[in-house]
Backbone bond lengths (Angstrom), bond angles and torsions (degrees), N, CA, C in turn:
res aa  C-N    CA-C-N  psi(-1)  N-CA   C-N-CA  omega(-1)  CA-C   N-CA-C  phi
1 M - - - 1.447 - - 1.556 105.08 -
2 S 1.370 114.20 135.05 1.431 116.44 175.62 1.440 110.41 -87.10
3 I 1.383 112.77 148.83 1.457 119.40 177.56 1.538 110.78 -57.78
4 Q 1.318 114.55 -39.59 1.529 120.14 177.66 1.524 112.71 -55.91
5 D 1.338 118.92 -45.70 1.437 127.89 179.40 1.519 106.96 -57.77
6 E 1.339 115.73 -56.36 1.493 117.21 -178.52 1.482 111.58 -60.79
7 K 1.286 118.30 -40.55 1.491 118.55 174.08 1.481 116.79 -56.71
8 Q 1.300 116.24 -48.34 1.516 123.49 172.93 1.496 114.09 -52.44
9 I 1.322 113.82 -46.12 1.472 121.63 -178.41 1.598 110.97 -67.72
10 R 1.320 115.14 -43.74 1.366 121.06 174.91 1.567 114.20 -58.61
11 E 1.347 112.90 -45.64 1.414 116.13 171.69 1.499 120.06 -60.65
12 L 1.279 112.08 -41.76 1.458 120.92 170.50 1.518 114.44 -51.09
13 L 1.313 114.00 -55.28 1.409 117.06 175.91 1.477 120.78 -63.31
14 A 1.395 111.07 -36.14 1.485 115.65 177.04 1.484 111.58 -66.43
15 A 1.337 115.73 -34.46 1.464 117.53 178.65 1.572 108.34 -69.93
16 R 1.286 121.05 -32.29 1.456 124.40 175.63 1.522 111.22 -67.73
17 E 1.298 114.50 -39.18 1.559 120.80 176.51 1.549 107.46 -61.52
18 A 1.323 116.88 -50.55 1.466 120.06 177.29 1.503 114.26 -57.95
19 A 1.357 113.96 -46.13 1.475 122.82 177.96 1.513 113.44 -53.44
20 M 1.316 112.26 -44.00 1.532 115.88 175.00 1.432 112.57 -57.34
21 S 1.297 118.18 -52.72 1.479 122.45 -175.48 1.574 110.31 -64.69
22 A 1.383 114.74 -33.45 1.467 116.99 -179.46 1.525 113.50 -85.87
23 R 1.381 118.49 -2.41 1.421 123.07 -174.99 1.517 114.67 60.80
24 N 1.338 116.36 35.98 1.393 124.69 -172.51 1.515 110.24 -95.93
25 A 1.336 113.60 89.68 1.483 120.47 -174.38 1.554 110.92 -63.90
26 E 1.256 117.73 -39.98 1.491 121.97 178.30 1.510 109.25 -58.74
27 A 1.259 118.47 -49.84 1.470 120.91 -176.23 1.528 109.84 -64.36
28 L 1.286 118.90 -34.61 1.510 120.86 174.32 1.522 114.32 -61.91
29 E 1.311 113.44 -30.26 1.482 120.24 -179.45 1.566 113.68 -82.70
30 A 1.213 116.85 -19.43 1.463 124.93 -170.61 1.546 117.56 -56.32
31 D 1.295 112.29 -38.68 1.479 119.10 -178.67 1.555 120.64 -111.03
32 V 1.356 110.51 18.17 1.453 118.98 -176.37 1.567 110.81 -99.18
33 A 1.308 117.09 124.12 1.485 122.07 -178.33 1.561 108.85 -65.72
34 A 1.288 114.83 150.52 1.415 124.41 179.82 1.540 110.41 -58.57
35 D 1.289 115.41 -32.28 1.543 121.52 -174.67 1.491 110.13 -101.12
36 V 1.283 120.62 22.16 1.536 123.47 -177.20 1.566 107.18 -58.56
37 V 1.359 115.16 146.60 1.391 122.75 168.40 1.549 106.47 -126.95
38 A 1.276 120.33 133.37 1.398 122.80 -178.26 1.522 116.69 -126.43
39 F 1.289 117.22 143.59 1.496 123.50 166.30 1.435 109.97 -115.07
40 T 1.317 118.20 88.60 1.417 118.98 -178.52 1.463 120.23 -97.22
41 L 1.286 124.47 -174.10 1.406 123.79 -179.55 1.522 113.09 -69.69
42 A 1.379 114.91 -27.75 1.490 120.57 -177.96 1.615 111.28 -91.77
43 P 1.320 113.26 149.98 1.473 114.56 178.25 1.541 110.61 -61.55
44 P 1.246 118.88 164.33 1.489 132.99 -0.35 1.523 107.05 -75.57
45 L 1.380 115.46 -179.89 1.467 121.85 176.14 1.440 113.16 -59.04
46 V 1.343 118.31 -46.16 1.420 121.35 175.79 1.535 110.48 -117.22
47 Q 1.298 119.12 135.72 1.511 118.02 178.64 1.498 103.20 -112.71
48 Q 1.261 116.80 117.17 1.465 126.82 168.23 1.487 107.11 -72.68
49 P 1.384 115.50 170.14 1.461 119.29 -178.62 1.543 113.77 -51.41
50 A 1.342 117.45 -40.42 1.445 120.01 -176.93 1.507 111.47 -66.36
51 D 1.408 120.31 -26.74 1.388 124.37 179.13 1.448 112.18 -84.52
52 F 1.351 121.42 -28.83 1.488 124.35 -168.37 1.528 109.91 -100.60
53 T 1.301 117.16 -31.88 1.426 117.73 -175.55 1.537 113.27 -100.33
54 G 1.319 115.28 167.09 1.441 120.10 174.98 1.555 111.04 123.37
55 V 1.266 112.50 119.40 1.555 120.26 -179.25 1.611 107.43 -56.31
56 E 1.318 118.40 -49.09 1.433 122.42 -177.78 1.582 111.29 -59.76
57 Q 1.299 116.50 -41.66 1.508 120.98 179.49 1.546 106.89 -62.73
58 R 1.294 116.90 -49.53 1.488 118.35 177.37 1.463 114.55 -57.00
59 R 1.373 116.32 -47.51 1.518 120.19 178.27 1.521 109.21 -59.62
60 A 1.244 124.21 -40.51 1.412 124.82 175.90 1.477 113.48 -58.94
61 W 1.437 113.32 -43.72 1.426 119.65 177.09 1.532 113.79 -59.20
62 F 1.396 115.14 -44.16 1.403 121.29 -178.36 1.615 109.43 -68.87
63 A 1.364 115.55 -25.79 1.479 117.79 177.84 1.470 113.87 -72.65
64 G 1.360 115.68 -11.87 1.455 118.30 179.54 1.575 113.06 -82.64
65 F 1.253 114.42 8.59 1.460 118.98 -177.23 1.602 112.15 -128.49
66 D 1.296 113.07 139.40 1.534 118.46 176.43 1.476 104.29 -97.67
67 G 1.376 114.72 146.54 1.453 120.47 172.10 1.553 114.41 73.49
68 P 1.347 115.00 -166.90 1.487 113.73 -174.49 1.542 112.84 -73.48
69 I 1.367 115.05 156.71 1.427 121.29 169.24 1.481 107.50 -107.21
70 E 1.292 119.34 124.86 1.455 122.88 177.86 1.460 100.96 -103.43
71 Y 1.419 116.82 137.45 1.424 123.58 175.25 1.494 107.59 -144.81
72 E 1.364 113.43 132.31 1.496 116.62 -175.60 1.610 106.00 -136.44
73 I 1.358 114.66 138.43 1.385 120.49 168.32 1.439 112.23 -109.14
74 R 1.310 118.79 122.41 1.474 121.87 -174.74 1.474 113.45 -126.36
75 D 1.356 118.27 155.67 1.476 123.37 179.59 1.486 112.77 55.00
76 L 1.301 118.67 38.58 1.457 124.07 -178.38 1.540 110.82 -65.50
77 E 1.282 113.22 127.46 1.563 120.82 172.22 1.459 108.15 -123.03
78 I 1.384 114.39 137.30 1.380 119.40 -177.85 1.524 111.87 -129.10
79 T 1.321 114.32 137.19 1.470 121.24 -178.55 1.589 106.28 -127.79
80 V 1.333 111.89 125.61 1.513 113.89 178.12 1.479 110.01 -126.15
81 G 1.312 116.55 135.88 1.481 128.33 174.01 1.494 112.96 -130.27
82 G 1.324 117.57 94.58 1.479 120.30 178.34 1.511 108.56 70.49
83 D 1.367 117.70 -119.82 1.497 122.77 -179.01 1.462 115.02 -100.87
84 V 1.307 115.12 17.90 1.506 115.44 173.53 1.609 108.44 -134.59
85 A 1.239 115.22 154.27 1.426 122.76 -173.48 1.515 109.20 -151.99
86 Y 1.365 117.61 153.34 1.414 118.15 167.19 1.574 109.30 -141.98
87 T 1.312 112.12 160.51 1.446 118.66 -175.91 1.520 106.95 -134.30
88 H 1.326 113.36 157.50 1.479 116.50 167.09 1.488 108.88 -145.52
89 S 1.261 112.38 149.64 1.496 121.48 -175.48 1.518 111.29 -159.68
90 L 1.372 110.94 174.51 1.395 121.36 170.73 1.496 106.28 -108.48
91 N 1.346 117.04 128.05 1.417 120.78 -175.00 1.566 111.08 -116.82
92 R 1.333 120.86 150.17 1.400 123.74 175.55 1.492 110.66 -124.29
93 L 1.285 113.51 134.14 1.512 121.66 172.70 1.501 108.90 -121.65
94 S 1.268 119.94 130.57 1.359 126.60 178.96 1.456 112.11 -140.76
95 T 1.327 119.74 122.70 1.503 124.99 -176.69 1.471 107.33 -171.73
96 T 1.375 115.77 173.64 1.474 123.14 178.09 1.491 112.93 -114.73
97 P 1.337 113.85 111.75 1.463 116.58 177.74 1.538 112.44 -60.84
98 K 1.331 116.50 140.63 1.488 118.17 176.33 1.459 112.91 -46.68
99 G 1.338 115.64 135.12 1.481 122.39 177.18 1.470 112.62 80.95
100 M 1.253 120.52 -2.72 1.577 120.65 176.49 1.445 110.29 -94.44
101 P 1.350 117.28 148.82 1.448 118.88 -177.85 1.507 118.45 -78.96
102 A 1.373 114.19 -15.80 1.432 117.62 -176.77 1.558 108.58 -148.18
103 K 1.335 117.81 160.97 1.486 123.54 179.21 1.505 108.02 -79.27
104 F 1.287 112.78 163.11 1.524 119.59 172.65 1.562 105.26 -116.40
105 D 1.273 113.36 158.41 1.452 122.90 178.12 1.468 106.89 -128.83
106 L 1.365 117.57 113.36 1.509 121.67 -173.72 1.524 108.29 -124.48
107 W 1.350 118.57 126.51 1.372 124.30 169.28 1.576 105.81 -96.94
108 F 1.317 115.61 143.00 1.454 118.92 176.89 1.518 109.82 -150.39
109 R 1.371 113.24 166.84 1.501 119.23 -177.75 1.469 107.79 -94.93
110 S 1.352 119.30 144.81 1.437 121.24 -177.86 1.554 108.03 -140.14
111 T 1.315 114.59 134.65 1.438 124.72 170.05 1.480 110.80 -122.47
112 V 1.263 119.03 124.93 1.572 122.30 176.67 1.467 109.60 -122.12
113 C 1.322 114.04 127.42 1.475 120.53 174.18 1.544 109.25 -104.08
114 L 1.322 113.25 144.78 1.422 121.04 -177.65 1.445 113.52 -131.74
115 R 1.363 118.77 158.44 1.418 124.95 174.22 1.538 106.83 -136.29
116 R 1.325 112.15 139.41 1.444 119.99 176.17 1.500 110.42 -91.84
117 A 1.351 120.13 120.07 1.406 128.26 176.88 1.561 109.78 -127.39
118 D 1.274 118.47 132.52 1.487 118.65 -179.42 1.484 111.66 51.59
119 G 1.388 118.43 39.58 1.382 121.60 177.34 1.564 118.04 67.53
120 R 1.357 114.97 16.61 1.431 121.35 176.07 1.503 114.63 -131.03
121 W 1.299 118.60 133.31 1.363 121.66 179.86 1.584 112.52 -78.03
122 Q 1.299 114.35 138.93 1.469 121.22 -179.22 1.508 107.03 -135.41
123 I 1.313 115.01 147.19 1.476 127.31 178.85 1.483 108.78 -76.77
124 T 1.316 120.56 119.24 1.482 122.66 178.68 1.510 112.52 -111.96
125 H 1.314 115.07 -17.17 1.482 116.15 176.41 1.526 112.13 -155.88
126 V 1.295 118.17 141.34 1.422 125.61 178.01 1.486 109.09 -129.84
127 H 1.381 114.84 131.40 1.485 116.87 175.59 1.534 102.87 -131.79
128 E 1.373 114.57 123.14 1.510 121.15 176.24 1.533 104.78 -123.00
129 S 1.365 113.12 142.32 1.468 114.37 175.23 1.502 108.49 -154.00
130 T 1.349 111.25 157.45 1.433 121.52 177.90 1.536 107.47 -123.24
131 P 1.330 117.96 128.62 1.428 121.08 -177.22 1.543 107.67 -66.78
132 F 1.375 110.15 161.56 1.495 115.73 178.25 1.567 108.00 -131.44
133 Y 1.316 118.85 151.04 1.388 123.11 -179.39 1.477 109.33 -75.55
134 M 1.310 115.86 130.13 1.421 128.35 177.62 1.478 116.05 -97.17
135 D 1.347 112.69 38.54 1.380 122.52 -176.91 1.541 115.94 -104.70
136 G 1.342 108.95 14.93 1.529 116.80 -176.81 1.529 113.92 97.14
137 T 1.420 117.54 -16.51 1.420 116.96 -177.44 1.503 111.44 -90.14
138 M 1.311 114.28 -19.28 1.553 122.29 179.61 1.526 110.49 59.00
139 R 1.327 120.70 21.63 1.375 124.15 -176.29 1.531 106.45 -74.54
140 A 1.391 120.42 146.16 1.407 125.84 170.18 1.507 109.62 -63.55
141 A 1.219 122.29 135.62 1.425 125.25 179.09 1.535 113.25 -80.88
142 L 1.272 118.74 63.56 1.343 125.31 -174.39 1.526 118.85 -71.88
143 D 1.411 114.97 -9.21 1.341 123.57 -174.63 1.551 114.77 -97.32
144 L 1.359 116.35 5.17 1.457 121.10 -177.81 1.495 111.91 -82.52
145 T 1.296 114.41 143.34 1.540 124.12 175.77 1.505 107.06 -133.33
146 P 1.338 113.79 153.52 1.483 116.23 174.29 1.571 114.48 -71.42
């Protein structure tokens, strides 16, 4: 892995982190490949490009929250092999859904896959997950923190 590749990918993810907090839908779209497939926290189980991309979709999602959106990427690890790369991290989202009295704070796992095309890294796959308690309750483990 070249230091330059890792630097570019870190910058790309840092820009996405900032875009989330700034509610910048255009910036979130800037580095997403046209053929992206995503497994995010929100339904459906698989999000094809039409489900995952789109400035208007992202604006509508941002509009579902009152006040600031805090977004953090932590413990980021990057692996690059030629023109493909993947990352994994622990991410935090904290905000107040419209109509709710208080904000939530959620840590979740994230894997992002990228492909270099024309000298530029683009996101081709996103996988986010929240663990669940296997104690019979099947509750999402929303209280975990790193």
